[in-house]
N, CA, C and O atoms as CSV, one atom per row, in Angstrom:
chain,resi,resn,atom,element,x,y,z
A,1,UNK,N,N,0.857,-1.184,0.000
A,1,UNK,CA,C,0.000,0.000,0.000
A,1,UNK,C,C,0.896,1.239,0.000
A,1,UNK,O,O,1.823,1.310,0.806
A,2,UNK,N,N,0.652,2.210,-0.872
A,2,UNK,CA,C,1.499,3.400,-0.926
A,2,UNK,C,C,1.350,4.251,0.320
A,2,UNK,O,O,0.335,4.196,1.014
A,3,UNK,N,N,2.381,5.040,0.591
A,3,UNK,CA,C,2.363,5.914,1.761
A,3,UNK,C,C,1.477,7.131,1.574
A,3,UNK,O,O,1.011,7.712,2.554
A,4,UNK,N,N,1.237,7.523,0.340
A,4,UNK,CA,C,0.415,8.700,0.093
A,4,UNK,C,C,-0.753,8.323,-0.802
A,4,UNK,O,O,-0.620,7.440,-1.650
A,5,UNK,N,N,-1.892,8.974,-0.628
A,5,UNK,CA,C,-3.053,8.661,-1.440
A,5,UNK,C,C,-2.856,9.123,-2.877
A,5,UNK,O,O,-2.075,10.032,-3.157
A,6,UNK,N,N,-3.582,8.474,-3.779
A,6,UNK,CA,C,-3.440,8.792,-5.186
A,6,UNK,C,C,-4.497,9.777,-5.670
A,6,UNK,O,O,-4.423,10.236,-6.810
A,7,UNK,N,N,-5.461,10.107,-4.848
A,7,UNK,CA,C,-6.560,10.962,-5.291
A,7,UNK,C,C,-6.627,12.238,-4.468
A,7,UNK,O,O,-6.571,12.200,-3.239
A,8,UNK,N,N,-6.747,13.365,-5.154
A,8,UNK,CA,C,-6.762,14.645,-4.456
A,8,UNK,C,C,-7.992,14.819,-3.581
A,8,UNK,O,O,-7.959,15.614,-2.641
A,9,UNK,N,N,-9.088,14.095,-3.859
A,9,UNK,CA,C,-10.294,14.244,-3.047
A,9,UNK,C,C,-10.080,13.784,-1.610
A,9,UNK,O,O,-10.905,14.067,-0.742
A,10,UNK,N,N,-8.991,13.084,-1.351
A,10,UNK,CA,C,-8.742,12.586,-0.007
A,10,UNK,C,C,-8.410,13.702,0.972
A,10,UNK,O,O,-8.466,13.498,2.185
A,11,UNK,N,N,-8.069,14.860,0.468
A,11,UNK,CA,C,-7.822,15.991,1.362
A,11,UNK,C,C,-8.716,17.153,0.941
A,11,UNK,O,O,-8.284,18.304,0.875
A,12,UNK,N,N,-9.952,16.826,0.663
A,12,UNK,CA,C,-10.912,17.804,0.160
A,12,UNK,C,C,-11.783,18.355,1.285
A,12,UNK,O,O,-12.959,18.648,1.072
A,13,UNK,N,N,-11.214,18.497,2.472
A,13,UNK,CA,C,-11.976,19.020,3.608
A,13,UNK,C,C,-11.115,20.011,4.377
A,13,UNK,O,O,-10.827,19.785,5.553
A,14,UNK,N,N,-10.699,21.099,3.748
A,14,UNK,CA,C,-9.739,21.997,4.397
A,14,UNK,C,C,-10.323,22.953,5.425
A,14,UNK,O,O,-9.569,23.711,6.036
A,15,UNK,N,N,-11.631,22.951,5.639
A,15,UNK,CA,C,-12.224,23.950,6.530
A,15,UNK,C,C,-11.605,23.915,7.921
A,15,UNK,O,O,-11.215,24.958,8.446
A,16,UNK,N,N,-11.508,22.738,8.525
A,16,UNK,CA,C,-10.936,22.635,9.870
A,16,UNK,C,C,-9.471,23.052,9.866
A,16,UNK,O,O,-9.003,23.681,10.815
A,17,UNK,N,N,-8.748,22.709,8.814
A,17,UNK,CA,C,-7.338,23.064,8.739
A,17,UNK,C,C,-7.162,24.566,8.525
A,17,UNK,O,O,-6.271,25.179,9.114
A,18,UNK,N,N,-8.004,25.154,7.693
A,18,UNK,CA,C,-7.947,26.607,7.500
A,18,UNK,C,C,-8.300,27.335,8.800
A,18,UNK,O,O,-7.689,28.350,9.132
A,19,UNK,N,N,-9.282,26.817,9.527
A,19,UNK,CA,C,-9.654,27.431,10.804
A,19,UNK,C,C,-8.486,27.384,11.775
A,19,UNK,O,O,-8.182,28.373,12.442
A,20,UNK,N,N,-7.833,26.232,11.852
A,20,UNK,CA,C,-6.659,26.101,12.720
A,20,UNK,C,C,-5.570,27.073,12.281
A,20,UNK,O,O,-4.984,27.768,13.112
A,21,UNK,N,N,-5.298,27.126,10.984
A,21,UNK,CA,C,-4.263,28.013,10.445
A,21,UNK,C,C,-4.552,29.473,10.792
A,21,UNK,O,O,-3.641,30.229,11.127
A,22,UNK,N,N,-5.816,29.860,10.711
A,22,UNK,CA,C,-6.171,31.259,10.963
A,22,UNK,C,C,-6.115,31.623,12.448
A,22,UNK,O,O,-6.217,32.800,12.795
A,23,UNK,N,N,-5.956,30.636,13.322
A,23,UNK,CA,C,-5.970,30.879,14.771
A,23,UNK,C,C,-4.606,30.703,15.434
A,23,UNK,O,O,-4.533,30.531,16.650
A,24,UNK,N,N,-3.541,30.743,14.669
A,24,UNK,CA,C,-2.211,30.531,15.244
A,24,UNK,C,C,-1.876,31.581,16.302
A,24,UNK,O,O,-1.243,31.260,17.308
A,25,UNK,N,N,-2.288,32.818,16.088
A,25,UNK,CA,C,-2.040,33.858,17.081
A,25,UNK,C,C,-2.690,33.530,18.413
A,25,UNK,O,O,-2.095,33.741,19.470
A,26,UNK,N,N,-3.912,33.015,18.364
A,26,UNK,CA,C,-4.610,32.625,19.583
A,26,UNK,C,C,-3.913,31.446,20.265
A,26,UNK,O,O,-3.832,31.386,21.492
A,27,UNK,N,N,-3.414,30.519,19.460
A,27,UNK,CA,C,-2.710,29.371,20.018
A,27,UNK,C,C,-1.445,29.817,20.747
A,27,UNK,O,O,-1.099,29.268,21.793
A,28,UNK,N,N,-0.758,30.814,20.191
A,28,UNK,CA,C,0.428,31.358,20.863
A,28,UNK,C,C,0.063,31.969,22.215
A,28,UNK,O,O,0.792,31.803,23.193
A,29,UNK,N,N,-1.061,32.671,22.266
A,29,UNK,CA,C,-1.489,33.278,23.526
A,29,UNK,C,C,-1.825,32.214,24.563
A,29,UNK,O,O,-1.457,32.339,25.731
A,30,UNK,N,N,-2.521,31.172,24.134
A,30,UNK,CA,C,-2.925,30.112,25.052
A,30,UNK,C,C,-1.713,29.350,25.577
A,30,UNK,O,O,-1.631,29.056,26.769
A,31,UNK,N,N,-0.773,29.028,24.690
A,31,UNK,CA,C,0.374,28.209,25.076
A,31,UNK,C,C,1.522,29.012,25.676
A,31,UNK,O,O,2.404,28.444,26.320
A,32,UNK,N,N,1.518,30.323,25.470
A,32,UNK,CA,C,2.538,31.181,26.054
A,32,UNK,C,C,3.746,31.378,25.161
A,32,UNK,O,O,3.912,30.679,24.161
A,33,UNK,N,N,4.599,32.346,25.529
A,33,UNK,CA,C,5.730,32.735,24.691
A,33,UNK,C,C,6.745,31.608,24.460
A,33,UNK,O,O,7.393,31.571,23.414
A,34,UNK,N,N,6.885,30.709,25.404
A,34,UNK,CA,C,7.857,29.624,25.230
A,34,UNK,C,C,7.466,28.706,24.071
A,34,UNK,O,O,8.334,28.080,23.463
A,35,UNK,N,N,6.180,28.621,23.762
A,35,UNK,CA,C,5.703,27.753,22.683
A,35,UNK,C,C,5.700,28.436,21.325
A,35,UNK,O,O,5.442,27.782,20.314
A,36,UNK,N,N,5.980,29.740,21.273
A,36,UNK,CA,C,5.884,30.490,20.021
A,36,UNK,C,C,6.706,29.882,18.879
A,36,UNK,O,O,6.189,29.780,17.766
A,37,UNK,N,N,7.963,29.474,19.104
A,37,UNK,CA,C,8.703,28.867,17.983
A,37,UNK,C,C,8.038,27.587,17.457
A,37,UNK,O,O,8.036,27.346,16.250
A,38,UNK,N,N,7.486,26.783,18.335
A,38,UNK,CA,C,6.785,25.569,17.909
A,38,UNK,C,C,5.522,25.883,17.137
A,38,UNK,O,O,5.204,25.214,16.154
A,39,UNK,N,N,4.800,26.903,17.581
A,39,UNK,CA,C,3.594,27.319,16.869
A,39,UNK,C,C,3.974,27.853,15.496
A,39,UNK,O,O,3.256,27.617,14.524
A,40,UNK,N,N,5.095,28.572,15.399
A,40,UNK,CA,C,5.562,29.059,14.096
A,40,UNK,C,C,5.870,27.897,13.155
A,40,UNK,O,O,5.531,27.951,11.973
A,41,UNK,N,N,6.519,26.833,13.680
A,41,UNK,CA,C,6.807,25.656,12.844
A,41,UNK,C,C,5.508,24.975,12.410
A,41,UNK,O,O,5.375,24.553,11.261
A,42,UNK,N,N,4.559,24.872,13.328
A,42,UNK,CA,C,3.250,24.306,13.010
A,42,UNK,C,C,2.580,25.114,11.901
A,42,UNK,O,O,2.082,24.555,10.924
A,43,UNK,N,N,2.576,26.425,12.066
A,43,UNK,CA,C,1.946,27.305,11.078
A,43,UNK,C,C,2.589,27.147,9.707
A,43,UNK,O,O,1.889,27.095,8.696
A,44,UNK,N,N,3.906,27.070,9.665
A,44,UNK,CA,C,4.619,26.943,8.388
A,44,UNK,C,C,4.307,25.604,7.719
A,44,UNK,O,O,4.056,25.562,6.514
A,45,UNK,N,N,4.319,24.521,8.478
A,45,UNK,CA,C,4.026,23.216,7.910
A,45,UNK,C,C,2.588,23.147,7.397
A,45,UNK,O,O,2.332,22.597,6.326
A,46,UNK,N,N,1.664,23.698,8.154
A,46,UNK,CA,C,0.272,23.720,7.726
A,46,UNK,C,C,0.099,24.595,6.488
A,46,UNK,O,O,-0.635,24.232,5.569
A,47,UNK,N,N,0.770,25.742,6.461
A,47,UNK,CA,C,0.704,26.615,5.276
A,47,UNK,C,C,1.222,25.882,4.047
A,47,UNK,O,O,0.609,25.944,2.981
A,48,UNK,N,N,2.340,25.193,4.189
A,48,UNK,CA,C,2.909,24.456,3.064
A,48,UNK,C,C,1.982,23.327,2.614
A,48,UNK,O,O,1.838,23.070,1.419
A,49,UNK,N,N,1.362,22.662,3.574
A,49,UNK,CA,C,0.436,21.588,3.229
A,49,UNK,C,C,-0.792,22.088,2.495
A,49,UNK,O,O,-1.221,21.487,1.510
A,50,UNK,N,N,-1.356,23.184,2.969
A,50,UNK,CA,C,-2.527,23.749,2.303
A,50,UNK,C,C,-2.167,24.279,0.916
A,50,UNK,O,O,-2.956,24.153,-0.020
A,51,UNK,N,N,-0.983,24.867,0.782
A,51,UNK,CA,C,-0.535,25.349,-0.530
A,51,UNK,C,C,-0.334,24.180,-1.496
A,51,UNK,O,O,-0.699,24.269,-2.668
A,52,UNK,N,N,0.245,23.086,-1.000
A,52,UNK,CA,C,0.438,21.906,-1.847
A,52,UNK,C,C,-0.910,21.352,-2.296
A,52,UNK,O,O,-1.067,20.934,-3.443
A,53,UNK,N,N,-1.868,21.353,-1.395
A,53,UNK,CA,C,-3.205,20.889,-1.746
A,53,UNK,C,C,-3.801,21.755,-2.850
A,53,UNK,O,O,-4.397,21.242,-3.798
A,54,UNK,N,N,-3.639,23.055,-2.723
A,54,UNK,CA,C,-4.193,23.972,-3.722
A,54,UNK,C,C,-3.588,23.758,-5.104
A,54,UNK,O,O,-4.268,23.927,-6.116
A,55,UNK,N,N,-2.311,23.385,-5.147
A,55,UNK,CA,C,-1.676,23.174,-6.460
A,55,UNK,C,C,-1.785,21.727,-6.934
A,55,UNK,O,O,-1.243,21.372,-7.981
A,56,UNK,N,N,-2.487,20.887,-6.162
A,56,UNK,CA,C,-2.742,19.517,-6.574
A,56,UNK,C,C,-1.659,18.517,-6.238
A,56,UNK,O,O,-1.689,17.391,-6.735
A,57,UNK,N,N,-0.699,18.898,-5.404
A,57,UNK,CA,C,0.380,17.998,-4.996
A,57,UNK,C,C,-0.064,17.243,-3.741
A,57,UNK,O,O,0.265,17.630,-2.620
A,58,UNK,N,N,-0.812,16.163,-3.949
A,58,UNK,CA,C,-1.440,15.440,-2.855
A,58,UNK,C,C,-0.408,14.848,-1.904
A,58,UNK,O,O,-0.557,14.956,-0.687
A,59,UNK,N,N,0.629,14.228,-2.441
A,59,UNK,CA,C,1.639,13.617,-1.584
A,59,UNK,C,C,2.286,14.619,-0.652
A,59,UNK,O,O,2.437,14.354,0.540
A,60,UNK,N,N,2.670,15.765,-1.183
A,60,UNK,CA,C,3.279,16.813,-0.362
A,60,UNK,C,C,2.276,17.367,0.641
A,60,UNK,O,O,2.629,17.635,1.790
A,61,UNK,N,N,1.029,17.538,0.216
A,61,UNK,CA,C,-0.003,18.053,1.122
A,61,UNK,C,C,-0.202,17.114,2.309
A,61,UNK,O,O,-0.253,17.565,3.453
A,62,UNK,N,N,-0.313,15.826,2.048
A,62,UNK,CA,C,-0.514,14.856,3.118
A,62,UNK,C,C,0.692,14.846,4.053
A,62,UNK,O,O,0.534,14.802,5.273
A,63,UNK,N,N,1.887,14.886,3.487
A,63,UNK,CA,C,3.100,14.889,4.306
A,63,UNK,C,C,3.154,16.114,5.214
A,63,UNK,O,O,3.376,15.984,6.418
A,64,UNK,N,N,2.953,17.294,4.649
A,64,UNK,CA,C,3.054,18.533,5.431
A,64,UNK,C,C,1.925,18.666,6.446
A,64,UNK,O,O,2.158,19.099,7.574
A,65,UNK,N,N,0.712,18.300,6.061
A,65,UNK,CA,C,-0.411,18.394,6.996
A,65,UNK,C,C,-0.238,17.373,8.114
A,65,UNK,O,O,-0.522,17.668,9.275
A,66,UNK,N,N,0.224,16.182,7.771
A,66,UNK,CA,C,0.505,15.181,8.798
A,66,UNK,C,C,1.579,15.655,9.763
A,66,UNK,O,O,1.469,15.456,10.973
A,67,UNK,N,N,2.619,16.283,9.222
A,67,UNK,CA,C,3.684,16.829,10.072
A,67,UNK,C,C,3.132,17.926,10.984
A,67,UNK,O,O,3.502,18.008,12.155
A,68,UNK,N,N,2.250,18.762,10.446
A,68,UNK,CA,C,1.635,19.820,11.262
A,68,UNK,C,C,0.830,19.213,12.407
A,68,UNK,O,O,0.859,19.728,13.525
A,69,UNK,N,N,0.115,18.127,12.139
A,69,UNK,CA,C,-0.664,17.480,13.194
A,69,UNK,C,C,0.265,16.907,14.268
A,69,UNK,O,O,-0.055,16.956,15.456
A,70,UNK,N,N,1.407,16.369,13.853
A,70,UNK,CA,C,2.399,15.877,14.821
A,70,UNK,C,C,2.935,17.025,15.678
A,70,UNK,O,O,3.100,16.877,16.889
A,71,UNK,N,N,3.206,18.162,15.048
A,71,UNK,CA,C,3.690,19.327,15.792
A,71,UNK,C,C,2.642,19.818,16.784
A,71,UNK,O,O,2.976,20.185,17.910
A,72,UNK,N,N,1.381,19.825,16.371
A,72,UNK,CA,C,0.301,20.238,17.266
A,72,UNK,C,C,0.225,19.302,18.474
A,72,UNK,O,O,0.040,19.749,19.606
A,73,UNK,N,N,0.368,18.013,18.222
A,73,UNK,CA,C,0.358,17.046,19.323
A,73,UNK,C,C,1.531,17.293,20.268
A,73,UNK,O,O,1.381,17.181,21.484
A,74,UNK,N,N,2.695,17.626,19.718
A,74,UNK,CA,C,3.853,17.925,20.551
A,74,UNK,C,C,3.642,19.160,21.405
A,74,UNK,O,O,4.031,19.187,22.573
A,75,UNK,N,N,3.033,20.173,20.832
A,75,UNK,CA,C,2.731,21.386,21.600
A,75,UNK,C,C,1.744,21.078,22.716
A,75,UNK,O,O,1.882,21.578,23.833
A,76,UNK,N,N,0.757,20.261,22.412
A,76,UNK,CA,C,-0.226,19.894,23.432
A,76,UNK,C,C,0.444,19.131,24.566
A,76,UNK,O,O,0.080,19.299,25.730
A,77,UNK,N,N,1.419,18.294,24.233
A,77,UNK,CA,C,2.115,17.503,25.246
A,77,UNK,C,C,2.880,18.385,26.226
A,77,UNK,O,O,2.987,18.053,27.407
A,78,UNK,N,N,3.414,19.508,25.746
A,78,UNK,CA,C,4.128,20.423,26.638
A,78,UNK,C,C,3.163,21.099,27.607
A,78,UNK,O,O,3.509,21.355,28.761
A,79,UNK,N,N,1.973,21.382,27.139
A,79,UNK,CA,C,0.981,22.041,27.991
A,79,UNK,C,C,0.319,21.049,28.952
A,79,UNK,O,O,0.045,21.381,30.105
A,80,UNK,N,N,0.064,19.831,28.466
A,80,UNK,CA,C,-0.635,18.819,29.260
A,80,UNK,C,C,-0.260,17.450,28.696
A,80,UNK,O,O,-0.722,17.085,27.615
A,81,UNK,N,N,0.569,16.686,29.407
A,81,UNK,CA,C,1.026,15.398,28.875
A,81,UNK,C,C,-0.109,14.456,28.466
A,81,UNK,O,O,0.005,13.762,27.455
A,82,UNK,N,N,-1.184,14.421,29.223
A,82,UNK,CA,C,-2.311,13.542,28.867
A,82,UNK,C,C,-2.960,14.003,27.565
A,82,UNK,O,O,-3.295,13.188,26.706
A,83,UNK,N,N,-3.131,15.303,27.431
A,83,UNK,CA,C,-3.699,15.860,26.195
A,83,UNK,C,C,-2.764,15.584,25.021
A,83,UNK,O,O,-3.219,15.265,23.923
A,84,UNK,N,N,-1.475,15.705,25.251
A,84,UNK,CA,C,-0.499,15.435,24.202
A,84,UNK,C,C,-0.562,13.994,23.729
A,84,UNK,O,O,-0.479,13.730,22.530
A,85,UNK,N,N,-0.707,13.061,24.657
A,85,UNK,CA,C,-0.806,11.646,24.289
A,85,UNK,C,C,-2.053,11.403,23.444
A,85,UNK,O,O,-2.005,10.673,22.454
A,86,UNK,N,N,-3.159,12.011,23.833
A,86,UNK,CA,C,-4.387,11.867,23.061
A,86,UNK,C,C,-4.227,12.472,21.668
A,86,UNK,O,O,-4.653,11.882,20.676
A,87,UNK,N,N,-3.608,13.660,21.601
A,87,UNK,CA,C,-3.415,14.324,20.307
A,87,UNK,C,C,-2.474,13.529,19.409
A,87,UNK,O,O,-2.685,13.478,18.198
A,88,UNK,N,N,-1.440,12.907,19.977
A,88,UNK,CA,C,-0.540,12.078,19.170
A,88,UNK,C,C,-1.307,10.902,18.571
A,88,UNK,O,O,-1.116,10.565,17.403
A,89,UNK,N,N,-2.164,10.284,19.360
A,89,UNK,CA,C,-2.964,9.160,18.861
A,89,UNK,C,C,-3.908,9.614,17.749
A,89,UNK,O,O,-4.071,8.919,16.746
A,90,UNK,N,N,-4.523,10.774,17.928
A,90,UNK,CA,C,-5.436,11.298,16.911
A,90,UNK,C,C,-4.664,11.672,15.645
A,90,UNK,O,O,-5.141,11.421,14.538
A,91,UNK,N,N,-3.482,12.269,15.793
A,91,UNK,CA,C,-2.665,12.625,14.627
A,91,UNK,C,C,-2.290,11.378,13.840
A,91,UNK,O,O,-2.331,11.384,12.609
A,92,UNK,N,N,-1.930,10.322,14.532
A,92,UNK,CA,C,-1.582,9.074,13.848
A,92,UNK,C,C,-2.802,8.486,13.145
A,92,UNK,O,O,-2.697,7.981,12.027
A,93,UNK,N,N,-3.944,8.553,13.796
A,93,UNK,CA,C,-5.186,8.069,13.186
A,93,UNK,C,C,-5.489,8.867,11.920
A,93,UNK,O,O,-5.899,8.293,10.911
A,94,UNK,N,N,-5.292,10.189,11.965
A,94,UNK,CA,C,-5.518,11.056,10.811
A,94,UNK,C,C,-4.631,10.638,9.640
A,94,UNK,O,O,-5.111,10.482,8.517
A,95,UNK,N,N,-3.347,10.460,9.902
A,95,UNK,CA,C,-2.413,10.108,8.833
A,95,UNK,C,C,-2.724,8.726,8.250
A,95,UNK,O,O,-2.651,8.534,7.037
A,96,UNK,N,N,-3.065,7.776,9.101
A,96,UNK,CA,C,-3.398,6.437,8.616
A,96,UNK,C,C,-4.686,6.454,7.798
A,96,UNK,O,O,-4.793,5.752,6.792
A,97,UNK,N,N,-5.656,7.249,8.225
A,97,UNK,CA,C,-6.906,7.350,7.473
A,97,UNK,C,C,-6.645,7.912,6.081
A,97,UNK,O,O,-7.215,7.430,5.103
A,98,UNK,N,N,-5.788,8.928,5.983
A,98,UNK,CA,C,-5.463,9.471,4.668
A,98,UNK,C,C,-4.768,8.431,3.798
A,98,UNK,O,O,-5.068,8.305,2.611
A,99,UNK,N,N,-3.849,7.695,4.385
A,99,UNK,CA,C,-3.129,6.665,3.617
A,99,UNK,C,C,-4.070,5.579,3.098
A,99,UNK,O,O,-3.876,5.053,2.002
A,100,UNK,N,N,-5.092,5.248,3.891
A,100,UNK,CA,C,-6.051,4.216,3.491
A,100,UNK,C,C,-7.125,4.765,2.561
A,100,UNK,O,O,-7.861,3.995,1.943
A,101,UNK,N,N,-7.221,6.068,2.458
A,101,UNK,CA,C,-8.277,6.668,1.653
A,101,UNK,C,C,-9.602,6.758,2.383
A,101,UNK,O,O,-10.648,6.881,1.746
A,102,UNK,N,N,-9.580,6.699,3.706
A,102,UNK,CA,C,-10.798,6.779,4.520
A,102,UNK,C,C,-11.122,8.242,4.786
A,102,UNK,O,O,-10.829,8.769,5.859
A,103,UNK,N,N,-11.722,8.885,3.809
A,103,UNK,CA,C,-11.978,10.325,3.874
A,103,UNK,C,C,-12.808,10.723,5.078
A,103,UNK,O,O,-12.471,11.692,5.759
A,104,UNK,N,N,-13.883,10.005,5.360
A,104,UNK,CA,C,-14.743,10.353,6.489
A,104,UNK,C,C,-13.995,10.310,7.809
A,104,UNK,O,O,-14.142,11.208,8.638
A,105,UNK,N,N,-13.196,9.274,8.009
A,105,UNK,CA,C,-12.421,9.145,9.239
A,105,UNK,C,C,-11.373,10.252,9.346
A,105,UNK,O,O,-11.180,10.826,10.418
A,106,UNK,N,N,-10.700,10.549,8.240
A,106,UNK,CA,C,-9.702,11.620,8.250
A,106,UNK,C,C,-10.350,12.957,8.567
A,106,UNK,O,O,-9.799,13.757,9.323
A,107,UNK,N,N,-11.518,13.195,7.991
A,107,UNK,CA,C,-12.227,14.451,8.251
A,107,UNK,C,C,-12.622,14.558,9.716
A,107,UNK,O,O,-12.490,15.622,10.320
A,108,UNK,N,N,-13.104,13.466,10.286
A,108,UNK,CA,C,-13.491,13.477,11.697
A,108,UNK,C,C,-12.294,13.745,12.602
A,108,UNK,O,O,-12.409,14.501,13.567
A,109,UNK,N,N,-11.158,13.141,12.308
A,109,UNK,CA,C,-9.992,13.344,13.161
A,109,UNK,C,C,-9.429,14.748,12.988
A,109,UNK,O,O,-8.956,15.340,13.958
A,110,UNK,N,N,-9.468,15.293,11.777
A,110,UNK,CA,C,-9.033,16.674,11.583
A,110,UNK,C,C,-9.921,17.622,12.377
A,110,UNK,O,O,-9.441,18.577,12.987
A,111,UNK,N,N,-11.204,17.349,12.362
A,111,UNK,CA,C,-12.145,18.189,13.114
A,111,UNK,C,C,-11.898,18.065,14.617
A,111,UNK,O,O,-11.974,19.058,15.341
A,112,UNK,N,N,-11.604,16.860,15.085
A,112,UNK,CA,C,-11.316,16.663,16.500
A,112,UNK,C,C,-10.059,17.435,16.907
A,112,UNK,O,O,-10.042,18.076,17.958
A,113,UNK,N,N,-9.015,17.378,16.092
A,113,UNK,CA,C,-7.787,18.106,16.419
A,113,UNK,C,C,-8.026,19.610,16.389
A,113,UNK,O,O,-7.508,20.342,17.232
A,114,UNK,N,N,-8.807,20.067,15.423
A,114,UNK,CA,C,-9.120,21.492,15.359
A,114,UNK,C,C,-9.874,21.912,16.609
A,114,UNK,O,O,-9.556,22.935,17.214
A,115,UNK,N,N,-10.858,21.137,16.993
A,115,UNK,CA,C,-11.651,21.476,18.175
A,115,UNK,C,C,-10.794,21.431,19.438
A,115,UNK,O,O,-10.914,22.309,20.293
A,116,UNK,N,N,-9.931,20.421,19.569
A,116,UNK,CA,C,-9.083,20.307,20.748
A,116,UNK,C,C,-8.070,21.446,20.820
A,116,UNK,O,O,-7.602,21.803,21.901
A,117,UNK,N,N,-7.730,22.017,19.653
A,117,UNK,CA,C,-6.778,23.132,19.648
A,117,UNK,C,C,-7.416,24.419,20.145
A,117,UNK,O,O,-6.719,25.381,20.468
A,118,UNK,N,N,-8.748,24.434,20.206
A,118,UNK,CA,C,-9.453,25.611,20.688
A,118,UNK,C,C,-9.939,26.541,19.597
A,118,UNK,O,O,-10.572,27.555,19.894
A,119,UNK,N,N,-9.659,26.222,18.329
A,119,UNK,CA,C,-10.129,27.097,17.265
A,119,UNK,C,C,-11.603,26.827,16.980
A,119,UNK,O,O,-12.089,25.714,17.177
A,120,UNK,N,N,-12.296,27.842,16.522
A,120,UNK,CA,C,-13.726,27.766,16.281
A,120,UNK,C,C,-13.970,27.836,14.789
A,120,UNK,O,O,-13.421,28.695,14.098
A,121,UNK,N,N,-14.791,26.933,14.299
A,121,UNK,CA,C,-15.141,26.907,12.888
A,121,UNK,C,C,-16.492,27.590,12.714
A,121,UNK,O,O,-17.490,27.169,13.298
A,122,UNK,N,N,-16.515,28.637,11.913
A,122,UNK,CA,C,-17.750,29.362,11.633
A,122,UNK,C,C,-18.208,28.995,10.230
A,122,UNK,O,O,-17.531,29.324,9.256
A,123,UNK,N,N,-19.359,28.312,10.109
A,123,UNK,CA,C,-19.842,27.930,8.777
A,123,UNK,C,C,-20.050,29.159,7.907
A,123,UNK,O,O,-20.440,30.223,8.387
A,124,UNK,N,N,-19.782,28.989,6.616
A,124,UNK,CA,C,-20.006,30.074,5.671
A,124,UNK,C,C,-21.498,30.313,5.532
A,124,UNK,O,O,-22.298,29.378,5.510
A,125,UNK,N,N,-21.854,31.590,5.438
A,125,UNK,CA,C,-23.253,31.944,5.252
A,125,UNK,C,C,-23.589,31.827,3.774
A,125,UNK,O,O,-22.781,32.209,2.926
A,126,UNK,N,N,-24.773,31.302,3.449
A,126,UNK,CA,C,-25.166,31.209,2.041
A,126,UNK,C,C,-25.309,32.593,1.443
A,126,UNK,O,O,-25.710,33.541,2.117
A,127,UNK,N,N,-24.980,32.692,0.186
A,127,UNK,CA,C,-25.066,33.991,-0.502
A,127,UNK,C,C,-26.405,34.204,-1.082
A,127,UNK,O,O,-26.654,35.242,-1.695
């Protein structure tokens, strides 16, 4: 089984990831100044993953977004070891779901990580 999915639709749920990306400043405030360099690395990896997704580079998108989820789990571990352990398990579940092509499971785990990070997703209003 390949390490990366072959279909771009497997990462066709960026809302939770965009919400997380847009809340990096808030994450820095919550985690404090000592975590700022880690949050910057998280933000950069997530930015690169979302950019790769936009240009259709699925393998790079999955790699960078997976790395961002690992970084988020590491940041959570510094704040609360139990929370960090849970986030590491969820990050691994997310990456495995993407590799298997289990879109629904990957979407659920991305949403769980977004929610656990404290970011709020505001649905778009119909035009």
